[in-house]
C-alpha positions, 0 to 999 in steps of 0.5 A: 450519528451527527448532522446527517452523516453519510455512510457506504458499505463496500462488501464482496460476493461470491468469492476474494480478490474481486476488487473490493479495495480498487472499487472502494478507492474508485467511490471515493475519489469520484466524490472527491471530485463532486466537492464532497470531504470523504475518508476511507476506512478498511474493516480486516474481519483477521484477530491479529490486532494489526497487520504488522506481524503477518508474512508478507508471503501469505498476506501481501504488503504491510502498508504503514502510515504516517501514524506508524500503524501498520495495515492492510495494502488497501490502505496504500489504494486509498490513499493513492486514489485520494492523494492524501494521507490517512489516519489511524482511525481508518482502519480496524481489524477484529483484533482491535475491537476485541482487545478494546472491550475485552481490556475494558471488561477487564478495568470494570468499564461495564459496571458489572454487566455481561459483556457479549457480542452482541451488543458491546462488540457490535456497538464497539464496531459502530463507535469506530465507524463513527469516530472514524468519520468525526476525526477526518471531519467528512461528509461521506465514510467509504467503509470496506468490509474485508472477507466475503459474504458467508465468511464467519469473520465478518458476519459482525462487522456486515451486523453493526452496518445493518444496525446504522442502516435501520436507525439511519436509513436515509444516510447508509447504502451499501455496495456488492462488489460481486463476481460473474464467471464466464465458463470457457466451455459454455461462453456465456456470462452466468450470474447465478453466484452472484444471486445466491451471494446477495441472498446470503446477505439478505439472510443477514438484514441487509440488500445491496443498493448497489452491485457491482458487478465484476467479470471478464467481458463488460456486462449486457444489459439483459444481464443487468436487467436479469440481475436487478430482477432477482434482486429487487434493484433499478436496472441501473443500479448494476454497474459493470465492471469488467477486466481492464489495462489499468485499474486507473481507469476504474473510476472512469469506467464506473462513472460511464454508469453514473455510479457516483450519481447513483450514490448521491441520490441513494444517500438524499444529497445534492451534486455540489457541482463545485469539485475539481471533477476527475479531468486530472485523473483522466489525463493521467490515466490516458497517459497510462495506456498511450505510454510506449517508450519502455524501462527495463527495471529489476526489483531482486527480492527473496518474496517473489518465487513462492511454489510454482508462482511469482509473489508481488504483492509483497512489493506491491507500493513499490511497483505502484511507485514505479509506474507513476514516476515512469508515467509522469517522465513518458515511460513504461517501466518493464519489471523483471523479478529476480529472485536474491537466491540465485546469486548466492551459495552453488547458484554463484558458481553458474550466476550470470551477472552480465545478464544484469548488464540488460537492465536499465535501473535496480531496486532492492526493496524492504525486506526482514532476514538472513535468506537472500542476502548475499544474493543482494549484496552481489548484485549491489556490488555489481551496480555499484561497478557497472554504474548500473543505477541502483536505488535501496529502500530500507533494508536495500540502504543497509545492504548497500552499506554493508557491501561499501563497507566491505569492498571498499573499506575492506571491514569483510566482516562487516554486517548487521546484527540482524544476520550476525550480531557476533560480527567484528564489524557491524556496520549495522545494528539494532536501536538501542531502545528497542533490545528489551523489547525483542528480548522479551519477544515483543516483536509487533510495534518493537520497529521505528514506525511511521512518520519522521523527520530528516534534513537534507545535504545541500547539493546531493542527488537526494536534495535536487530530487526533493527541490521538485515543485510537484511531488508527493514528498518534498523538503520544507524551506528548512530542507527537511523532509518527513517520510514512512519508516518500518524497520528496527536496525541503523547505521551504526554510528561508530562506523559513520565517519569511517564510511564517509571519509571512503566516500559513501554521502549520508545525505539524509540524516536525523535532526540530532544527526544520530541516524543516517536516513540517506546514503549515495555515492556523488554522481560524478563517481556513480550516476546513481547510486542511492538508498533509504532508510525509509520507505519511499514508496508509501508516499508515492501517488498516481497525481504526484509521484515520489522524487527519488523515485523519477530521480532514479527513472531519470538516471536510467533513462538516460543510462537507457540512451 
């Protein structure tokens, strides 16, 4: 480790879901506001090489970086809080580490040694921590180690962090995010689970420098003292993190307990006092709370109903993108989740399409597979005919093209090869260079992934939206944008002219003109009927909303008026 680079390791205690990702994002944002160059790194202990093959119902949304790496949704939080792009070196899984070590052993790169978890796996983890810092040229790396203290899967990562602390005691800090329950029958905050979690961490040879105490209510000084004494920490190193209305208040709450000042002291760093500060962030957080006027936005998906509960993690970036644009426009978006299966099959006989009239806008997000598709097509048709603002993302654009081909061009058999490869009108088909991979059963990484360029057509809704000066994604001087993709299928070139002749405009195309990136109806025909082959939600940021989401919500405001 060169030039005294600093590392902060964030671990979780008591249970999963305590908010390590938001805590890591907030620490990064605060240190960045102090003027330090910060990179955030996520460790996922599972053996998947990346997150691309995991079911969104079980794991939540797959977030895609510019590099095309498919990652955990926490990477999205990191980018949104730092307001910048992350690299593929900012994400590590156990699968990546073990795959690399095993391949190196097969190639005789260990010189005939017995290859073991310690030191070889551990040292590869340390190498990746240090490479991330080097690639980013940062002052501080904040590493979130996934899972909970006590999990078998993440022990090796904690061990790697422990070794770094031993070697560089002044350059490494540990933050434990832990949960303090308030049993309703007792009405009293209990600290024993956190004390036990820290003792478990101690058994690994690690002691936390700071404890972030998550709970329903703020922690009083008495309990701070109790935890401090039992965990051998100064009382000011216990940070209260109560439940709050908006996650955007988390950095502000942390600063009330001086977390950035404490971290800098632990890491032997001086406050630069020349950073941008968190003034703009505070202004944004206040707008979140103070906004009163609402918009009713429907998201039509198939990943919502899972047993007896509603899952929104599968679409978290979409939900966040809607929020950022709505706050920019002085509105608060009220999200309504609609199960597309309610508009197909036997349910179609009793489906209440007029119930859709109450919405100011409708979004069909990305997805895969046949389930719920006919229901989505029915809703898209209704939105087009009733002139309800519609925004289709990835699969939502493909279905928009299919609906238009069926009901305007009269191609009743129009479909996608993903659903019916024997259709007589495959307006959506798989990319030729991916067919071999699919035939071999190689689905991991077999899609068009990451950032690709698109050329915008002047005078269109998309072109006007990207002309926004302050946005997370805007066109360059040649009207070229860059957006992130995650899909296998494209608009079939054989049908492009027929579709355009029927009135649907492809306002964004790949530089060679072969791949259709944005489809829309002219504004004189429909207030907002637009779909993107890419995922604009991946580039939406709190301080820099995405222009297409903003344009969609502007149309929704006009409808509400």
